[in-house]
DRENDOLO-823258 format. One record per residue (C-alpha): residue number from 1; residue in one letter; x, y, z. Coordinates in steps of 0.2 Angstrom, whole numbers, plus 5000, padded with zeros to 4 digits. Layout:
BEGIN
[rec NUM "a" [X Y Z]];
...
***
This chain:
BEGIN
[rec 1 "m" [4623 4766 5259]];
[rec 2 "k" [4610 4769 5272]];
[rec 3 "l" [4604 4786 5276]];
[rec 4 "i" [4610 4786 5294]];
[rec 5 "y" [4628 4783 5287]];
[rec 6 "k" [4627 4796 5275]];
[rec 7 "i" [4621 4809 5288]];
[rec 8 "i" [4636 4804 5299]];
[rec 9 "l" [4648 4805 5285]];
[rec 10 "g" [4641 4822 5280]];
[rec 11 "i" [4643 4828 5298]];
[rec 12 "l" [4661 4821 5299]];
[rec 13 "i" [4666 4830 5282]];
[rec 14 "c" [4658 4846 5289]];
[rec 15 "i" [4668 4845 5305]];
[rec 16 "f" [4684 4842 5296]];
[rec 17 "i" [4680 4857 5284]];
[rec 18 "i" [4677 4868 5300]];
[rec 19 "i" [4693 4863 5309]];
[rec 20 "y" [4702 4865 5293]];
[rec 21 "w" [4695 4883 5291]];
[rec 22 "v" [4697 4888 5309]];
[rec 23 "s" [4716 4882 5309]];
[rec 24 "t" [4719 4895 5294]];
[rec 25 "i" [4713 4910 5304]];
[rec 26 "t" [4727 4922 5310]];
[rec 27 "e" [4726 4939 5319]];
[rec 28 "g" [4737 4954 5321]];
[rec 29 "e" [4750 4963 5311]];
[rec 30 "y" [4769 4961 5316]];
[rec 31 "y" [4785 4966 5309]];
[rec 32 "r" [4779 4975 5293]];
[rec 33 "r" [4793 4980 5281]];
[rec 34 "h" [4793 4987 5263]];
[rec 35 "s" [4800 4981 5246]];
[rec 36 "p" [4816 4990 5239]];
[rec 37 "d" [4805 5002 5229]];
[rec 38 "g" [4791 5004 5241]];
[rec 39 "q" [4777 4997 5231]];
[rec 40 "y" [4774 4982 5242]];
[rec 41 "s" [4775 4977 5260]];
[rec 42 "i" [4776 4961 5270]];
[rec 43 "y" [4770 4958 5287]];
[rec 44 "a" [4766 4943 5299]];
[rec 45 "s" [4750 4938 5308]];
[rec 46 "r" [4749 4925 5322]];
[rec 47 "d" [4738 4909 5322]];
[rec 48 "k" [4722 4913 5332]];
[rec 49 "y" [4716 4897 5338]];
[rec 50 "f" [4728 4883 5334]];
[rec 51 "n" [4742 4891 5344]];
[rec 52 "i" [4749 4885 5362]];
[rec 53 "k" [4749 4901 5372]];
[rec 54 "i" [4766 4902 5380]];
[rec 55 "p" [4768 4915 5395]];
[rec 56 "f" [4783 4924 5386]];
[rec 57 "e" [4786 4942 5392]];
[rec 58 "k" [4782 4948 5375]];
[rec 59 "l" [4776 4942 5358]];
[rec 60 "g" [4787 4927 5356]];
[rec 61 "d" [4789 4915 5342]];
[rec 62 "t" [4773 4908 5336]];
[rec 63 "g" [4765 4900 5320]];
[rec 64 "g" [4756 4910 5308]];
[rec 65 "k" [4756 4918 5290]];
[rec 66 "i" [4767 4930 5280]];
[rec 67 "h" [4756 4942 5269]];
[rec 68 "l" [4762 4952 5254]];
[rec 69 "y" [4753 4968 5252]];
[rec 70 "d" [4752 4979 5237]];
[rec 71 "e" [4754 4997 5243]];
[rec 72 "l" [4749 5005 5226]];
[rec 73 "e" [4733 4994 5223]];
[rec 74 "n" [4729 4994 5242]];
[rec 75 "k" [4726 4976 5243]];
[rec 76 "l" [4732 4959 5249]];
[rec 77 "v" [4742 4950 5235]];
[rec 78 "g" [4746 4933 5243]];
[rec 79 "s" [4750 4923 5259]];
[rec 80 "s" [4760 4909 5265]];
[rec 81 "s" [4761 4899 5281]];
[rec 82 "i" [4776 4899 5292]];
[rec 83 "d" [4782 4890 5308]];
[rec 84 "m" [4788 4906 5317]];
[rec 85 "i" [4782 4923 5312]];
[rec 86 "s" [4799 4931 5317]];
[rec 87 "n" [4806 4921 5302]];
[rec 88 "i" [4799 4935 5291]];
[rec 89 "n" [4817 4943 5294]];
[rec 90 "e" [4824 4929 5284]];
[rec 91 "l" [4813 4934 5269]];
[rec 92 "f" [4822 4942 5253]];
[rec 93 "w" [4817 4951 5238]];
[rec 94 "n" [4821 4948 5219]];
[rec 95 "e" [4814 4954 5203]];
[rec 96 "e" [4798 4943 5203]];
[rec 97 "e" [4795 4937 5221]];
[rec 98 "v" [4797 4937 5239]];
[rec 99 "y" [4807 4921 5244]];
[rec 100 "s" [4814 4912 5258]];
[rec 101 "k" [4829 4900 5259]];
[rec 102 "g" [4819 4889 5270]];
[rec 103 "s" [4803 4879 5267]];
[rec 104 "m" [4790 4893 5266]];
[rec 105 "r" [4781 4895 5250]];
[rec 106 "n" [4788 4909 5238]];
[rec 107 "i" [4775 4923 5234]];
[rec 108 "k" [4775 4930 5217]];
[rec 109 "l" [4774 4949 5213]];
[rec 110 "p" [4761 4956 5202]];
[rec 111 "r" [4774 4968 5195]];
[rec 112 "k" [4792 4966 5194]];
[rec 113 "i" [4805 4976 5204]];
[rec 114 "n" [4819 4983 5195]];
[rec 115 "t" [4834 4973 5198]];
[rec 116 "k" [4845 4989 5200]];
[rec 117 "t" [4834 4995 5213]];
[rec 118 "i" [4835 4978 5223]];
[rec 119 "k" [4855 4979 5222]];
[rec 120 "e" [4855 4997 5229]];
[rec 121 "y" [4842 4992 5242]];
[rec 122 "y" [4853 4978 5249]];
[rec 123 "k" [4868 4990 5250]];
[rec 124 "t" [4859 5003 5261]];
[rec 125 "i" [4864 5004 5280]];
[rec 126 "p" [4848 4999 5287]];
[rec 127 "v" [4848 4982 5277]];
[rec 128 "k" [4865 4976 5275]];
[rec 129 "y" [4873 4982 5290]];
[rec 130 "s" [4859 4981 5304]];
[rec 131 "w" [4847 4967 5307]];
[rec 132 "n" [4836 4960 5321]];
[rec 133 "l" [4837 4943 5331]];
[rec 134 "f" [4821 4937 5339]];
[rec 135 "i" [4821 4923 5352]];
[rec 136 "q" [4807 4918 5364]];
[rec 137 "g" [4800 4935 5366]];
[rec 138 "r" [4817 4944 5366]];
[rec 139 "h" [4822 4956 5353]];
[rec 140 "y" [4841 4961 5349]];
[rec 141 "k" [4848 4973 5336]];
[rec 142 "v" [4864 4968 5328]];
[rec 143 "d" [4875 4982 5319]];
[rec 144 "e" [4890 4980 5308]];
[rec 145 "v" [4902 4994 5313]];
[rec 146 "s" [4916 4989 5302]];
[rec 147 "h" [4921 4974 5292]];
[rec 148 "r" [4915 4958 5300]];
[rec 149 "r" [4914 4967 5318]];
[rec 150 "l" [4897 4967 5325]];
[rec 151 "v" [4889 4974 5340]];
[rec 152 "v" [4873 4968 5348]];
[rec 153 "s" [4861 4979 5358]];
[rec 154 "d" [4844 4977 5366]];
[rec 155 "e" [4828 4985 5360]];
[rec 156 "n" [4832 5000 5372]];
[rec 157 "g" [4849 5003 5365]];
[rec 158 "k" [4859 4995 5379]];
[rec 159 "l" [4876 4988 5371]];
[rec 160 "l" [4877 4969 5376]];
[rec 161 "l" [4891 4963 5365]];
[rec 162 "q" [4904 4971 5353]];
[rec 163 "g" [4919 4967 5342]];
[rec 164 "i" [4912 4950 5338]];
[rec 165 "q" [4912 4943 5320]];
[rec 166 "h" [4896 4932 5320]];
[rec 167 "i" [4881 4929 5330]];
[rec 168 "s" [4867 4916 5325]];
[rec 169 "r" [4852 4910 5334]];
[rec 170 "i" [4852 4892 5341]];
[rec 171 "n" [4838 4882 5352]];
[rec 172 "n" [4838 4892 5369]];
[rec 173 "g" [4853 4903 5365]];
[rec 174 "f" [4866 4910 5353]];
[rec 175 "q" [4882 4906 5344]];
[rec 176 "v" [4895 4918 5344]];
[rec 177 "l" [4912 4920 5335]];
[rec 178 "n" [4922 4932 5344]];
[rec 179 "k" [4936 4944 5338]];
[rec 180 "n" [4949 4930 5341]];
[rec 181 "t" [4939 4919 5329]];
[rec 182 "k" [4934 4907 5344]];
[rec 183 "i" [4917 4900 5347]];
[rec 184 "e" [4907 4906 5361]];
[rec 185 "y" [4889 4903 5367]];
[rec 186 "y" [4876 4914 5376]];
[rec 187 "d" [4859 4910 5384]];
[rec 188 "i" [4843 4919 5377]];
[rec 189 "e" [4847 4935 5389]];
[rec 190 "l" [4865 4935 5381]];
[rec 191 "n" [4874 4929 5397]];
[rec 192 "k" [4890 4920 5392]];
[rec 193 "l" [4890 4902 5394]];
[rec 194 "k" [4904 4889 5398]];
[rec 195 "n" [4896 4876 5387]];
[rec 196 "p" [4882 4875 5373]];
[rec 197 "p" [4865 4878 5379]];
[rec 198 "d" [4852 4863 5379]];
[rec 199 "i" [4848 4860 5362]];
[rec 200 "k" [4830 4853 5367]];
[rec 201 "l" [4817 4865 5363]];
[rec 202 "k" [4810 4873 5380]];
[rec 203 "y" [4794 4879 5371]];
[rec 204 "n" [4788 4868 5356]];
[rec 205 "e" [4772 4874 5348]];
[rec 206 "v" [4766 4859 5338]];
[rec 207 "c" [4749 4861 5328]];
[rec 208 "g" [4740 4844 5326]];
[rec 209 "n" [4731 4850 5310]];
[rec 210 "i" [4746 4852 5299]];
[rec 211 "t" [4751 4850 5280]];
[rec 212 "t" [4759 4833 5277]];
[rec 213 "y" [4771 4828 5263]];
[rec 214 "g" [4775 4812 5255]];
[rec 215 "l" [4788 4806 5242]];
[rec 216 "k" [4792 4791 5233]];
[rec 217 "i" [4804 4784 5220]];
[rec 218 "e" [4796 4772 5209]];
[rec 219 "e" [4806 4760 5196]];
[rec 220 "a" [4799 4760 5178]];
[rec 221 "e" [4808 4751 5163]];
[rec 222 "k" [4820 4765 5159]];
[rec 223 "y" [4818 4778 5173]];
[rec 224 "y" [4816 4781 5191]];
[rec 225 "i" [4801 4791 5194]];
[rec 226 "l" [4800 4803 5208]];
[rec 227 "k" [4783 4807 5215]];
[rec 228 "k" [4775 4819 5227]];
[rec 229 "a" [4759 4820 5237]];
[rec 230 "v" [4752 4833 5249]];
[rec 231 "g" [4740 4829 5262]];
[rec 232 "f" [4733 4836 5279]];
[rec 233 "t" [4735 4829 5296]];
[rec 234 "n" [4738 4811 5291]];
[rec 235 "y" [4749 4802 5279]];
[rec 236 "n" [4736 4792 5269]];
[rec 237 "f" [4742 4799 5253]];
[rec 238 "n" [4732 4794 5237]];
[rec 239 "n" [4736 4809 5226]];
[rec 240 "y" [4754 4806 5221]];
[rec 241 "t" [4761 4816 5206]];
[rec 242 "a" [4777 4813 5196]];
[rec 243 "i" [4788 4828 5199]];
[rec 244 "d" [4805 4822 5191]];
[rec 245 "s" [4813 4807 5183]];
[rec 246 "v" [4831 4800 5183]];
[rec 247 "k" [4838 4788 5169]];
[rec 248 "k" [4842 4771 5176]];
[rec 249 "q" [4857 4770 5165]];
[rec 250 "k" [4873 4767 5176]];
[rec 251 "v" [4862 4770 5192]];
[rec 252 "k" [4867 4757 5205]];
[rec 253 "d" [4855 4764 5218]];
[rec 254 "i" [4844 4779 5222]];
[rec 255 "y" [4837 4785 5238]];
[rec 256 "f" [4832 4800 5249]];
[rec 257 "l" [4842 4807 5264]];
[rec 258 "n" [4834 4793 5275]];
[rec 259 "k" [4842 4780 5264]];
[rec 260 "e" [4825 4774 5258]];
[rec 261 "r" [4815 4776 5243]];
[rec 262 "k" [4800 4784 5253]];
[rec 263 "l" [4800 4799 5263]];
[rec 264 "e" [4786 4807 5273]];
[rec 265 "y" [4786 4823 5284]];
[rec 266 "n" [4775 4837 5290]];
[rec 267 "a" [4776 4856 5291]];
[rec 268 "n" [4781 4855 5310]];
[rec 269 "s" [4797 4846 5305]];
[rec 270 "p" [4802 4850 5288]];
[rec 271 "m" [4815 4839 5279]];
[rec 272 "s" [4825 4841 5263]];
[rec 273 "e" [4819 4832 5248]];
[rec 274 "y" [4836 4829 5240]];
[rec 275 "v" [4838 4813 5231]];
[rec 276 "i" [4855 4804 5231]];
[rec 277 "i" [4860 4795 5215]];
[rec 278 "n" [4874 4781 5217]];
[rec 279 "y" [4883 4778 5201]];
[rec 280 "g" [4896 4766 5209]];
[rec 281 "t" [4911 4777 5206]];
[rec 282 "y" [4903 4794 5208]];
[rec 283 "f" [4887 4802 5215]];
[rec 284 "g" [4873 4814 5210]];
[rec 285 "v" [4862 4825 5221]];
[rec 286 "l" [4846 4829 5213]];
[rec 287 "e" [4837 4845 5219]];
[rec 288 "g" [4821 4852 5211]];
[rec 289 "t" [4828 4869 5207]];
[rec 290 "s" [4846 4864 5203]];
[rec 291 "g" [4844 4847 5194]];
[rec 292 "i" [4858 4835 5196]];
[rec 293 "q" [4875 4840 5202]];
[rec 294 "y" [4889 4826 5202]];
[rec 295 "f" [4903 4823 5215]];
[rec 296 "d" [4915 4810 5219]];
[rec 297 "s" [4908 4807 5236]];
[rec 298 "v" [4893 4814 5247]];
[rec 299 "e" [4892 4813 5266]];
[rec 300 "f" [4874 4814 5272]];
[rec 301 "s" [4874 4806 5288]];
[rec 302 "e" [4873 4823 5296]];
[rec 303 "s" [4866 4840 5289]];
[rec 304 "p" [4871 4849 5278]];
[rec 305 "i" [4877 4837 5265]];
[rec 306 "k" [4897 4836 5264]];
[rec 307 "i" [4903 4835 5246]];
[rec 308 "m" [4920 4830 5237]];
[rec 309 "r" [4927 4833 5220]];
[rec 310 "n" [4944 4831 5214]];
[rec 311 "g" [4951 4829 5232]];
[rec 312 "l" [4942 4845 5238]];
[rec 313 "y" [4928 4847 5250]];
[rec 314 "g" [4913 4858 5253]];
[rec 315 "y" [4895 4858 5258]];
[rec 316 "y" [4880 4856 5246]];
[rec 317 "n" [4871 4872 5242]];
[rec 318 "i" [4882 4882 5254]];
[rec 319 "t" [4900 4882 5246]];
[rec 320 "p" [4909 4875 5232]];
[rec 321 "t" [4922 4862 5234]];
[rec 322 "h" [4937 4871 5237]];
[rec 323 "f" [4943 4866 5254]];
[rec 324 "l" [4957 4854 5259]];
[rec 325 "e" [4948 4851 5275]];
[rec 326 "i" [4932 4855 5282]];
[rec 327 "n" [4924 4848 5298]];
[rec 328 "s" [4906 4845 5303]];
[rec 329 "f" [4895 4860 5307]];
[rec 330 "e" [4895 4864 5325]];
[rec 331 "f" [4877 4871 5325]];
[rec 332 "n" [4880 4885 5313]];
[rec 333 "l" [4899 4885 5310]];
[rec 334 "a" [4912 4873 5304]];
[rec 335 "k" [4931 4874 5304]];
[rec 336 "f" [4940 4874 5287]];
[rec 337 "k" [4958 4874 5279]];
[rec 338 "d" [4958 4881 5261]];
[rec 339 "q" [4970 4878 5247]];
[rec 340 "n" [4982 4891 5254]];
[rec 341 "n" [4982 4882 5270]];
[rec 342 "r" [4973 4896 5279]];
[rec 343 "k" [4961 4891 5293]];
[rec 344 "g" [4944 4898 5299]];
[rec 345 "y" [4926 4895 5300]];
[rec 346 "i" [4912 4895 5288]];
[rec 347 "d" [4894 4898 5293]];
[rec 348 "i" [4878 4890 5285]];
[rec 349 "y" [4877 4904 5272]];
[rec 350 "g" [4894 4902 5265]];
[rec 351 "n" [4903 4916 5273]];
[rec 352 "k" [4920 4913 5279]];
[rec 353 "y" [4929 4920 5295]];
[rec 354 "y" [4948 4918 5294]];
[rec 355 "k" [4959 4915 5310]];
***
């Protein structure tokens, strides 16, 4: 290679390294809260440079990092990137780590937290019966004043909603289950709407320098091999690593949720890495932490995956198969009829609300 080409290549590599380094820089400290026993805390910081500035009235939802801080040793333990820093409120503690039900990487704890302490922590009023909702720079507080009866107030304490059973954030608004177990919709200022809000994001902060993921299923003599690669910005993967395998015996077909044996996505648009295994007369769903679970049928044209076993329905990783009927999710709620013919709604966490 000529010297000039080597110099150009070196410059390009240096530019790439600088861009990557700059993209990891964050600033500020937001939403700090402590572990059940007080020996750790977590807080968020915002992306400093690769963040589109939106003229929200206040902080708003922006990308950044979540940090775990050791209060006893007075030092940072670990960090993890997050799409919206307000999602720190969706983190949970267990004995060995801080974890998320979403795509965020879990952070290991240097010292274990006593399980009994965690159980007592989640029984306390501030945690179990009070939480915060953040949407486009607005902050609301939700309190459970009695069993499945909630009140919602703004950050100044002004009461906005009361007597509702459920409230959850959706794009550009909220979905509410009122005291009569009927679905209602509200905008970001908690004004009641006649119809659901526009689901298109009004403010979509997308970073062009982002982690990318690639998965593929390769066929060997006796196994299907599941492989995964991680990259940056582009999808030219050359570092695939085997992460799991499935015996070919009895398998009629195997694919991801896109019905193909190849799946690519980035951190701006996370996707489930479930593998669907068609055995002809029944199906398997392969997931990294749960292994393979078997069902009579699976429906995955919509999210989440609807499953059926022995004539009873449910949703994968949300509820067991014990419903006579269960409808598709309307945002965060789905209608059901159980084996006792009782009707109601189930939310995306598996909580049931009877009519």
